C-alpha positions in Angstrom: -43.1 34.2 6.6 -46.8 35.0 6.2 -49.6 32.9 7.8 -50.5 31.1 4.5 -46.8 30.0 4.1 -46.6 28.9 7.7 -49.8 26.9 7.4 -48.5 25.2 4.3 -45.1 24.3 5.9 -46.9 23.0 8.9 -49.2 20.8 6.8 -46.3 19.5 4.7 -44.4 18.6 7.9 -47.5 16.8 9.4 -48.0 14.9 6.1 -44.3 13.9 6.0 -44.4 12.7 9.6 -47.6 10.8 8.9 -46.0 9.2 5.8 -42.9 8.2 7.8 -45.0 6.9 10.6 -47.0 4.8 8.2 -43.9 3.4 6.5 -41.9 2.7 9.6 -44.8 1.7 11.8 -43.5 4.1 14.5 -45.8 6.8 16.0 -44.2 10.2 16.4 -46.3 11.5 19.2 -44.0 13.6 21.3 -42.1 16.8 20.3 -38.6 15.2 20.7 -39.3 12.5 18.2 -40.7 15.1 15.7 -37.5 17.2 16.1 -35.4 14.2 15.5 -37.4 13.4 12.4 -37.3 17.0 11.2 -33.4 17.1 11.7 -33.1 13.8 9.9 -35.1 15.0 6.9 -33.0 18.2 6.8 -29.8 16.2 6.8 -31.0 14.0 4.0 -32.1 17.0 2.0 -28.7 18.7 2.4 -26.9 15.5 1.4 -29.1 15.2 -1.7 -28.4 18.8 -2.7 -24.7 18.4 -2.3 -24.8 15.2 -4.4 -26.7 16.9 -7.2 -24.2 19.9 -7.1 -21.2 17.5 -7.4 -22.9 15.5 -10.2 -23.6 18.7 -12.2 -20.5 20.7 -11.7 -17.8 18.0 -11.1 -14.9 18.2 -8.8 -12.3 20.9 -8.5 -9.6 18.5 -9.7 -11.5 18.1 -13.0 -11.7 21.9 -13.5 -8.1 22.5 -12.8 -7.1 20.2 -15.6 -9.2 21.8 -18.3 -6.8 24.7 -19.3 -3.9 24.1 -21.6 -1.1 26.8 -21.9 0.8 27.5 -25.1 3.8 29.7 -25.9 4.2 30.2 -29.7 7.5 31.6 -31.1 9.0 32.1 -34.5 11.7 29.6 -35.6 13.7 32.5 -37.2 14.5 34.6 -34.1 12.6 33.0 -31.2 10.3 36.1 -30.9 6.8 35.5 -29.5 4.0 35.4 -32.2 0.8 37.1 -31.5 -2.7 36.4 -32.9 -1.9 32.8 -33.7 -5.1 30.7 -34.1 -5.2 27.6 -32.0 -7.6 24.9 -33.3 -8.3 21.3 -32.3 -9.8 18.3 -33.9 -10.8 15.1 -32.0 -10.4 11.8 -33.7 -11.8 8.7 -32.1 -12.5 5.2 -33.6 -13.9 5.8 -37.1 -15.1 9.4 -36.4 -13.2 12.6 -37.2 -14.9 15.7 -35.8 -14.8 19.3 -37.3 -12.0 21.7 -36.4 -12.8 23.8 -33.3 -11.3 27.2 -32.6 -9.9 27.2 -29.1 -8.4 30.7 -29.0 -5.6 33.1 -30.0 -2.2 33.9 -28.6 -1.7 37.3 -27.0 1.1 39.9 -27.7 3.6 37.8 -25.7 2.8 34.7 -27.7 0.9 33.0 -24.8 -2.5 31.4 -24.8 -4.5 29.6 -22.2 -7.3 27.7 -23.7 -10.1 25.5 -22.3 -9.9 21.9 -23.4 -12.9 19.6 -23.2 -12.5 16.5 -21.0 -13.1 14.5 -24.2 -9.7 15.6 -25.4 -8.1 13.8 -22.5 -9.9 10.5 -23.0 -8.8 7.7 -25.2 -9.4 9.7 -28.4 -6.6 11.4 -30.3 -6.6 15.2 -30.5 -4.9 17.1 -33.2 -3.9 20.7 -32.5 -3.4 23.2 -35.3 -1.5 26.5 -35.0 -2.2 29.0 -37.8 -0.1 32.3 -37.8 -1.7 35.6 -38.8 1.2 36.1 -41.2 0.6 33.9 -44.3 4.4 33.5 -44.7 4.4 31.0 -41.8 3.5 27.3 -42.3 0.5 25.8 -40.5 1.7 23.4 -37.8 -0.4 20.3 -36.8 0.7 18.4 -33.7 -0.7 15.8 -31.2 -0.1 16.9 -27.6 -0.4 14.5 -24.7 0.9 16.8 -21.9 -2.1 18.8 -20.5 -0.3 20.1 -17.4 2.7 22.1 -18.6 3.1 25.1 -20.9 3.7 23.8 -24.4 6.1 25.7 -26.6 5.2 25.7 -30.3 7.8 26.9 -32.9 6.4 28.1 -36.2 8.6 28.1 -39.3 8.3 30.1 -42.5 7.2 28.2 -45.6 
């Protein structure tokens, strides 16, 4: 820390102590009282920073519930279907939103897709599965289980 920065920090500390003294009516004359005040201000700052972090990024529990897992298979032989588009559409009150592409299945027919917290609210979410092969019918379904792997069976038209 250079001398200009040190002087600035010292001045800010003095101004803060003067302000707290003015508000509380307590004079911080000795070094022990100043250390106590400085530690108190550090604790308050750390608590405020943690609160802001929690407010911005949510809790770990919320994040753990945002992925849905699907396993898509063919109705004919039960084989996994790759490259199946997974779309969603939220419907709430009098509003129906546009279709949103969540992702595709891999070679094993599995997909793990991120789902907005809005999908778990009181609104209704329609999921659409569209096979790469046009011989298969599009499947629309409402899913309320966000915790387990959902098996989707696609049939030919």
